[in-house]
C-alpha positions in Angstrom: 35.7 -24.7 -36.9 32.9 -26.5 -35.0 30.0 -24.2 -35.8 27.9 -27.3 -36.6 28.0 -28.5 -33.0 24.9 -27.8 -30.8 25.4 -25.2 -28.2 24.1 -25.3 -24.7 22.6 -21.9 -23.9 22.9 -20.6 -20.4 19.8 -20.5 -18.4 18.2 -17.1 -17.7 16.4 -16.0 -14.6 13.3 -14.0 -14.7 12.8 -11.2 -12.2 10.8 -12.6 -9.3 7.2 -11.4 -8.8 6.5 -8.9 -6.1 6.0 -10.6 -2.7 3.2 -8.4 -1.7 1.0 -7.4 -4.6 -1.1 -4.3 -4.0 -4.5 -5.1 -2.5 -7.7 -4.7 -4.5 -5.6 -4.3 -7.6 -8.6 -5.3 -9.8 -10.8 -2.8 -8.0 -8.3 0.0 -8.6 -7.9 -1.0 -12.2 -11.7 -0.8 -12.7 -11.8 2.5 -11.0 -9.0 3.7 -13.3 -11.2 2.8 -16.3 -13.9 5.1 -14.8 -11.4 7.9 -14.1 -10.1 7.9 -17.7 -13.6 8.8 -18.8 -14.3 11.3 -16.0 -14.5 14.3 -18.4 -17.3 12.6 -20.2 -19.1 11.9 -17.0 -18.7 15.5 -16.0 -20.5 16.5 -19.2 -23.2 14.0 -18.6 -23.8 15.2 -15.0 -23.9 18.8 -16.2 -26.6 17.9 -18.7 -28.7 16.0 -16.1 -28.3 18.9 -13.6 -29.5 21.4 -16.2 -32.4 19.2 -17.3 -33.6 18.5 -13.8 -33.4 22.1 -12.8 -35.4 23.2 -15.9 -38.0 20.5 -15.3 -38.3 21.4 -11.6 -38.8 25.1 -12.3 -41.7 24.3 -14.7 -43.3 21.7 -12.4 -46.8 22.0 -10.8 -46.0 22.5 -7.1 -46.0 26.0 -5.6 -43.1 28.3 -6.3 -41.5 28.0 -2.9 -41.4 24.2 -3.2 -39.9 24.5 -6.7 -37.3 27.0 -5.5 -36.5 24.8 -2.5 -36.1 21.8 -4.8 -33.8 23.7 -7.1 -31.7 24.8 -4.2 -31.3 21.2 -3.1 -30.4 20.2 -6.6 -27.8 23.0 -6.6 -26.5 21.6 -3.3 -26.2 18.1 -4.8 -24.4 19.6 -7.8 -22.0 21.7 -5.7 -21.3 18.6 -3.5 -20.4 16.7 -6.6 -18.0 19.4 -7.9 -16.4 20.0 -4.4 -16.3 16.4 -3.1 -17.8 13.8 -5.3 -15.6 14.3 -8.3 -12.5 13.9 -6.2 -13.8 10.8 -4.5 -14.4 9.3 -8.0 -10.9 10.2 -9.1 -9.0 8.9 -6.1 -8.6 5.1 -6.1 -9.5 3.1 -3.1 -12.4 2.7 -0.7 -13.2 4.0 2.8 -15.7 6.1 4.8 -15.7 9.3 2.7 -17.6 7.8 -0.3 -20.1 6.2 2.1 -20.7 9.5 4.0 -21.1 11.3 0.7 -23.7 8.9 -0.6 -25.5 9.0 2.8 -25.8 12.8 2.4 -27.1 12.3 -1.2 -29.7 9.8 0.1 -30.8 12.3 2.8 -31.0 15.3 0.4 -32.6 13.8 -2.7 -35.9 12.5 -1.2 -36.5 16.0 0.2 -36.0 17.6 -3.2 -38.3 14.9 -4.8 -40.9 15.6 -2.2 -40.8 19.3 -2.8 -41.0 18.9 -6.6 -41.5 15.4 -8.3 -39.7 16.6 -11.4 -36.5 16.9 -9.5 -36.4 13.1 -9.5 -34.8 13.5 -12.9 -31.5 13.9 -11.0 -31.6 10.2 -10.4 -30.0 9.7 -13.8 -26.8 11.3 -12.4 -27.1 10.2 -8.8 -27.3 6.5 -9.8 -24.2 6.8 -11.9 -22.3 8.5 -9.1 -23.2 5.7 -6.8 -21.6 3.1 -9.0 -18.6 5.2 -9.8 -17.8 5.7 -6.1 -18.9 2.4 -4.4 -18.6 -0.2 -7.1 -21.2 -2.8 -8.0 -22.4 -3.9 -4.5 -22.4 -0.4 -2.8 -23.8 1.2 -5.9 -26.7 -1.2 -6.2 -27.6 -0.7 -2.5 -27.5 3.1 -2.9 -29.6 3.0 -6.1 -32.2 0.8 -4.4 -32.4 3.2 -1.4 -32.7 6.2 -3.7 -35.5 4.4 -5.6 -37.4 3.6 -2.4 -37.0 7.3 -1.2 -38.4 8.5 -4.5 -41.3 6.0 -4.3 -42.1 7.2 -0.8 -42.3 10.8 -1.9 -44.5 9.7 -4.8 -47.0 8.5 -2.3 -47.4 12.0 -0.9 -48.9 13.1 -4.3 -51.0 10.0 -5.0 -54.4 9.2 -3.3 -53.3 5.6 -2.8 -50.6 3.1 -3.5 -52.5 1.6 -6.5 -52.6 4.9 -8.3 -48.8 5.1 -7.9 -48.3 1.6 -9.2 -50.6 2.2 -12.2 -49.2 5.7 -12.9 -45.9 6.8 -14.5 -44.0 5.8 -11.4 -44.1 2.1 -12.1 -42.1 2.3 -15.3 -39.7 4.7 -13.5 -39.2 2.1 -10.7 -38.6 -0.6 -13.3 -36.1 1.7 -14.9 -34.3 2.2 -11.6 -34.1 -1.6 -11.1 -32.8 -2.0 -14.6 -30.2 0.7 -14.0 -29.0 -1.1 -10.9 -28.7 -4.4 -12.8 -27.0 -2.7 -15.8 -24.7 -0.7 -13.5 -23.6 -3.9 -11.6 -23.0 -5.6 -14.9 -21.0 -2.7 -16.3 -18.9 -2.7 -13.2 -18.2 -6.4 -13.7 -17.3 -6.0 -17.3 -15.0 -3.1 -16.6 -13.3 -5.0 -13.7 -12.8 -8.0 -16.0 -11.4 -5.8 -18.8 -9.1 -4.1 -16.3 -7.8 -7.5 -15.1 -7.2 -8.6 -18.7 -5.4 -5.3 -19.4 -3.2 -5.9 -16.4 -2.5 -9.5 -17.5 -1.6 -8.3 -21.0 0.8 -5.7 -19.5 2.4 -8.4 -17.4 2.7 -10.7 -20.4 4.3 -7.9 -22.4 6.8 -7.2 -19.6 7.5 -10.9 -19.4 8.0 -11.2 -23.1 10.4 -8.3 -23.1 12.3 -9.9 -20.3 12.4 -13.2 -22.1 13.6 -11.5 -25.3 16.4 -9.7 -23.3 17.5 -13.0 -21.7 17.4 -14.8 -25.0 19.5 -12.1 -26.6 22.0 -12.2 -23.7 22.0 -16.1 -23.8 22.7 -16.0 -27.6 25.6 -13.5 -27.1 27.0 -15.7 -24.3 26.7 -18.9 -26.5 28.3 -17.1 -29.4 31.2 -15.9 -27.2 31.7 -19.5 -26.0 31.5 -20.8 -29.5 34.1 -18.4 -30.8 36.3 -19.1 -27.7 36.2 -22.8 -28.5 36.9 -22.3 -32.2 39.8 -19.9 -31.5 41.3 -22.2 -28.9 41.0 -25.2 -31.1 42.5 -23.7 -34.3 44.0 -20.2 -34.2 45.4 -20.3 -30.7 46.9 -23.8 -31.0 48.4 -22.9 -34.4 50.0 -19.7 -33.2 51.3 -21.4 -30.1 52.9 -24.1 -32.3 54.4 -21.5 -34.6 55.8 -19.6 -31.7 57.4 -22.7 -30.2 58.9 -23.6 -33.6 60.4 -20.1 -34.0 61.8 -20.2 -30.5 63.4 -23.6 -31.3 64.7 -22.3 -34.6 66.3 -19.3 -32.9 68.0 -21.6 -30.3 69.6 -23.9 -32.9 70.1 -21.4 -35.7 73.9 -21.3 -35.4 74.4 -25.0 -34.5 72.1 -26.6 -37.0 70.9 -24.1 -39.7 69.2 -26.8 -41.8 67.1 -28.0 -38.9 66.3 -24.4 -38.0 65.0 -23.8 -41.6 62.8 -26.9 -41.3 61.4 -25.5 -38.0 60.7 -22.1 -39.7 59.1 -23.8 -42.7 56.7 -25.7 -40.4 56.1 -22.5 -38.4 55.2 -20.7 -41.7 52.8 -23.4 -42.8 51.2 -23.5 -39.4 50.8 -19.7 -39.4 49.3 -19.8 -42.8 46.8 -22.4 -41.7 45.9 -20.3 -38.6 45.4 -17.3 -40.9 43.1 -19.4 -43.1 41.2 -20.4 -39.9 40.9 -16.8 -38.9 39.5 -15.8 -42.3 37.0 -18.6 -42.2 35.9 -17.5 -38.8 35.5 -13.9 -39.9 33.5 -15.2 -42.9 31.3 -17.3 -40.5 31.9 -20.5 -42.5 33.6 -23.7 -41.4 37.3 -24.1 -42.2 38.3 -26.8 -44.6 39.8 -29.0 -41.9 36.7 -28.7 -39.7 34.8 -31.0 -42.2 37.4 -33.6 -43.3 36.7 -35.9 -46.1 38.0 -38.8 -44.0 38.5 -38.7 -40.2 41.5 -41.1 -40.2 43.3 -38.9 -42.8 42.7 -35.8 -40.7 44.0 -37.5 -37.5 47.1 -38.7 -39.4 47.8 -35.2 -40.5 47.6 -34.0 -36.9 50.0 -36.7 -35.8 52.4 -35.6 -38.6 52.2 -32.0 -37.4 52.9 -33.1 -33.8 56.0 -34.9 -35.1 57.2 -31.9 -37.1 56.7 -29.4 -34.3 57.6 -31.4 -31.2 59.5 -34.4 -32.7 57.2 -36.9 -31.2 56.7 -40.2 -33.0 53.0 -40.9 -33.6 51.1 -43.9 -34.8 47.4 -44.3 -35.8 45.6 -47.6 -35.6 42.2 -47.9 -37.1 40.0 -50.8 -36.0 36.7 -51.8 -37.6 35.4 -50.7 -40.9 35.8 -46.9 -41.3 32.7 -45.2 -42.4 31.4 -41.7 -42.9 29.9 -40.0 -39.8 27.7 -37.0 -39.3 29.7 -33.8 -39.8 29.2 -32.6 -36.1 30.4 -36.0 -34.8 33.5 -36.0 -37.0 34.3 -32.4 -36.0 33.9 -33.3 -32.4 36.2 -36.3 -32.7 38.8 -34.3 -34.7 38.8 -31.5 -32.1 39.1 -34.0 -29.3 42.1 -35.5 -31.0 43.7 -32.1 -31.7 43.2 -31.1 -28.0 44.8 -34.3 -26.7 47.7 -34.0 -29.1 48.2 -30.3 -28.2 48.4 -31.2 -24.5 51.0 -33.9 -25.4 53.1 -31.4 -27.2 52.8 -28.7 -24.5 53.0 -30.6 -21.3 53.7 -34.4 -21.6 57.4 -34.3 -22.7 56.6 -37.6 -24.5 58.5 -39.3 -27.3 55.7 -41.5 -28.6 52.0 -41.2 -29.0 49.7 -44.1 -30.0 46.3 -43.1 -31.4 43.4 -45.6 -31.8 40.3 -45.0 -33.8 37.8 -47.8 -33.5 34.5 -48.1 -35.4 32.0 -50.4 -33.6 28.4 -51.0 -34.7 26.9 -48.4 -32.5 29.9 -46.5 -31.1 33.1 -44.7 -32.2 36.1 -44.6 -29.9 39.1 -42.3 -30.1 42.0 -43.0 -27.8 45.2 -41.1 -27.4 48.0 -42.6 -25.3 51.4 -41.1 -24.7 54.5 -42.2 -22.7 55.1 -38.7 -21.2 55.5 -37.5 -17.6 51.8 -37.9 -16.7 50.1 -35.9 -14.0 47.9 -36.4 -10.9 44.3 -36.1 -11.9 43.1 -35.0 -8.5 45.6 -32.1 -8.3 45.2 -30.8 -11.9 42.8 -28.0 -12.7 41.3 -28.7 -16.2 42.0 -25.9 -18.7 39.7 -24.4 -21.3 40.5 -27.2 -23.8 39.6 -30.1 -21.6 36.5 -28.3 -20.4 35.4 -27.6 -23.9 36.1 -31.2 -24.9 34.0 -32.5 -22.0 31.1 -30.3 -23.0 31.2 -31.4 -26.6 31.3 -35.1 -25.7 28.5 -34.6 -23.3 26.4 -32.9 -25.9 27.0 -35.9 -28.2 25.7 -38.2 -25.4 29.2 -39.7 -25.1 31.9 -40.3 -22.5 35.3 -38.7 -21.9 37.8 -40.7 -19.8 41.2 -39.4 -18.8 43.7 -41.8 -17.2 47.1 -40.6 -15.9 49.6 -40.7 -13.1 52.9 -39.1 -12.6 55.7 -40.8 -14.6 53.3 -43.3 -16.3 52.0 -41.2 -19.3 48.4 -40.3 -20.0 45.4 -41.7 -21.9 42.5 -39.7 -23.2 39.5 -41.7 -24.5 36.4 -40.4 -26.3 33.5 -42.8 -26.7 30.4 -41.5 -28.6 27.4 -43.1 -30.2 27.7 -43.5 -33.9 24.3 -42.4 -34.8 
């Protein structure tokens, strides 16, 4: 059985990529990273709202100012719960986030003017800006909020210098750093999201390749078993059946000849059974790796004579030498297929087989004196197709010459190694 021959695996086809990938996929992926951590942000915003409210209530401005600032902070908190949180959770961009941030920019400076301590809410408002608008929009919003806070600080300071030398300068630096850090965080998250998307695509591709490889392996294994069964078991059973039919026909007229046919049929069936058992055990049959190729070919000629009463001769030219097992198996199977076609279709009386060993090439030629056939009108069967594939895999040539009434010639020429 030719399980040493290389097999050509069928080419698989990957599923084509989508023609129109979703726009802003990396932006959405980055937003998804934020959304996954939204409960954490909710807790953070709640802590900032409580802290800023407590600080505002204990600030120095008059009570009405503090109450007004607390109400505005409550408005910002309610706006986040009612609108802002949903804008963060919904992927995509548009006017609603911009309008929301415009409202925040309008309300926050008023609260900071009423009570400077309410500026603590910036720790939450800056984060919201980046969550909703991304790196560019978030940076612009943070800068505007910082400028609004700086403007309200001037209302409580005698001059600009006192603001710059007071505690507001470190706060402004903190705002600038928060804008830079926020933009950098957005970039890192977007990059991580893109990598995660790439990893998912690679995993899908790997799964697809694994599936295609598995299917290709199954198809190659089916082809291998089909070739082996055709070359050994099917041909043996076909010969045995023909011998039994011939024996049945001549049983009364020539019992001795019928017994010879039955003996050959029995031996052929036994050999087919041995091939089947070897195939089941996944090991090559004995005849698949002959000790000497000429001896194996002579045995096939003898079998042809016993089964079909065709006289066969084998001529060996050159110095016989041991070849690689796959090459010997391929030449043996090619000879078996050619002889099987002679017995089934040619109605020949003689077959001449030539095995020539050249320095760099081995040639096997099978010539019969049968009825022949028209090459352009004959559809090649499984055996010829299999033989052509094997010769092609061995970088050789298969030539078939025939015409009606003039016999046929099958020639295999393969490199010797």
